[in-house]
N, C-alpha and C positions, 0 to 999 in steps of 0.2 A: 451160225456155223455156215449155213447154206450159201449166205452171202459171200463169206470168206472163201468157200470153194469155188464160187462162181467167179469171184475176181481172180483167183489164181489161173483159172483156164485161160485168161488173156495172155499168160506167160508163153503160151504156144505161138503167139504171132511172130516172135523173134525169128523162128525159123523161116518165116514167109519173106522176111526182109533181110536175109543173112548177107548179103552183099553190102547193102547200105549199113548195117550194123556193123560191119567189119571196117567200112570205110570212116563212121563218123565217130565210133566210141572211142574214147581215150584209153591207153593202157595205165598202169599203175606205178607210183613212185618206186624207184630201187629201194629208197631209204626206207619204206615201210616194208617191203618184201624182206630186206636184210634184217630189219627188227623182228619180224615173224620168224625167220630162220635162226635167229639168235635165241629168241624164247623157246624154241623147240630143240636147241641144241643140234641142228640138222647138219649133215656133212654128205658130201657127194655119195650118191648110191642110195641114200635113205629113200624108203618107200613113203610116198605121200599121196593123198587122195584130193583130187579137186572137184568140187561140187558145181555144175553148172557153167561149164568152161566157156560158153558161147563160141566165139570165133578164135579163141585164144589169147585174149588181150592179158590175162595173167599167166596162162600155161606156158608161153614162150619164155616168161622170165624165170619160172620154176625149172623149165628144162635146161636154160641155159646155165643154171647154178649146178648142173650135175645130178639133180634129183631124179629119182625112178618114179614118174608121175602116172596115175591112173586117174583119167578125166571122166567124169559122169556128165552126161549131156543128152537130153531127150530129143533135140533137133538134129536130124542127119544132115541137113544143109549147113548148119553151123559147124559141125563136126569136119566136113568135107573142107572148110575153110581153115579150121584150127589145125588140121593135119598138115597143111602147107607150112605153118609157121612154128610147128612144134613136132617135128620128126622124132620117133622113137617113143612117144607117149602111147600108152595104152588107152584107147577111147572105148567107153561102154555107152552104147546108144540106148539109154533107158533112163526113166525117172529115177532119182536117187532112192525114192521110197520102195521102188520094185527092184532095184539092182542087186543082184548077188555078187558079193565083193570079197576078194581075199582079204584076210585079216592077220595081223593088225597092221596099222599105219602109224608111222612115227608122227604124222600131223595130218591134219584136213584143213584145207583151204577153201574158201568159197567168196567170190567176188561180186557183189552186186546181184546176188541170186538166192539168198537164204529165205527171203519173204516169198518165193515161189514154192517152197516146200510146205508140206503139212506140218506145222510146228509140235501136233500132237504125237508125230512119228519121228520127224526130223532130229530133235535134240537127243533123243535116246539113241537113235541109229547111228549119229555121229560118234556119241560117247562109246558106243559098241564096237565101233570101227577102229577106234584109236587103242594103241597100246596104253598101258598103265602109265600115266604121266605124260602122254602123248598131248600135243597142243593143237587146239582149233584157233585158226586165224580167219576173222571174217574182216572184209574190206569193202568199203562203200564210200561214194561220193555223196556229199550233201551239200546244199546251199547254206550260207551262213550270212546273218544280218550285219552289215558293214556299212558306216556312214558314207563311205566314199562311192558304194554302188547301190544305196537305198533307193534312189530316186529311179535307177534302171530297173531294179527288182519290182518297185511298186508299179510301174508302167506295164511290165510283163504279166503280173498278176491281174491287173485291170483288164488288159487285152484278153486273157484267158477267160476272166469272168464275164466279159461281154459277149464272147464267142460261145462258151460252154460253161454256164454258171454251175451247173451240177459238178463238173469236175473241179472247178475252182473252189467249191465249197470244201472238196475233200482234200485240198492241196495243203501239205504241211506248212505251217507257218515259220518263217525264218526266225532263227534265234541266234543270239550273238555267240561268240566262241565261249566267253566265260560260262554262259549259260548251259551250253552244250556239255562242256567239261565238268561243270559242277553236278548236272544231273546225272552224268554217266558215273562219277565217282559215287553218288549217293546210292547207285544201284549195283555196286560191283559184286555183291555176293550172289547175284544171280545174272549169269551172262546174257540170258534171253531177255531181260528187263533192260539191261544195257543196250542191246541191239534194237529192241523196240523203241528205246528212247532216241537212239542216233537216227534210225531210219523211218521213224514214224510209222511203223507198220505193226500189225496185231500179232506178233510172233511170241510175246512173253508167256512162259509157262511156269508155274510154280516149281514142278518136278526137276527143271533143269538146275535148280540151286543144288540139288544132290547129285549132280552128274559132272560138275566142273568146279574147280576151285576158283578163287577170286579173279575177276576180268582185269585187264590192263588195257589202258587206251592210249593211243598215239594219234597225232593228226598231223597233216601238211596242209596248210592253208596255201591257196593259190589264185589268182585273178585270171578269169576268162574273158577274152575279147572276141566277139564274134559278129560277124555281118547277120543282118536278118536272115539272109538265105542260108547261112551256115547253121544258125540257130533253129531254122525251120527244118533242115535236113535231120539235125540232131534229133529233133522231138518227132519226127516220123519214125524213128527206131524205138520210141517209148510205148508202152501198153495204153496209157490215156489217149494218146492220138487215134489209136484205132478203136477207141471206144466212141468217138466223135462221129457224128454224120458228116457225109461230104460238105454241107454248106458250113458246118462249125469248123471244119478243117480249114476250109478256104478263107472264112472269116479270121480265125486265129492267124494263120500265115500273113493275111494281108494286114492285120493289126500290128503285127511284129515289124512288116516293112514300114508301116507308118512310123512306129517308134524309131526306126534306125533313120529315116529320112528326117525326123523332127531333131534328133540329137545330132545329126551331121558327123556321126563317128560310130565305130563299132559299139555293140551293146556289151555293157560290162556286168559281168557277176561274179561275186566272191563265192568261192568254193573251198570245201574241205575235202581231203581224202582222208578217211578214219580208218584206223587199225585197231580192233578190239582182239585181244587174245586171251585164252583161258586154258588152264590145263586139266586134262581129265582127271576125276577124282580117283584116289587110289583104290576105292570101294565104291561101286555104283549103287545108289540109292535104289530101293526096290520100286517097281512099277507102282504108281499110286491106283 
């Protein structure tokens, strides 16, 4: 438990690189946002909560759909940038676990941030923030094993292992699409287990099964082509980069450049954007 809490503290690094985060982090597919809104039966003016909005990659899309958005984000520098792209949103500069929020919301959204919450608190607080029947929508990018990009993926993980073996040892192995979907389907009865499976993070909690009805999963596959410099710039906005020593960072960035030079083309990665939705149970299970 102590190791997990320590790891979550690395989430604070995003506020120190807010401008780079905003520049290099991608937005989320309209197709999946529309699916989430359909799952929640959302209409213009409905009140929704976003957890960990960052610089507004998802926030702007929710606001553009006419939703009344309350966005919780502990990083003030991140909020300052999000405010520019999502006017009219109510921002709450607190950790979700500590925030006092109006209730209830028709939906709760969280994009690439749920693993920074304390899962012993987060799943229940989300459920309690939702109106009965309200929808939780979790969105995440993840790599996928694909024969067309497997060589590039293997080269990248080898470069990471050479530069920072302790971080490479923790890196989730790439799985093919069928494996990802089958594993998610097997875990549908507990949305926290689905999300732990998708993201490779220790967020599964047994009590979450009594808080939400069965999860639904949708994915959008896509191919990323990046120069080594673009890949390095993106990696600088991640928490593993900030766990490395300066020498390790230099070695990794040089290793990625050597991959690009060896390939003589952009480095290719197969990715999924994954949406997991679950409906708040009509009656919440008591705290275990």
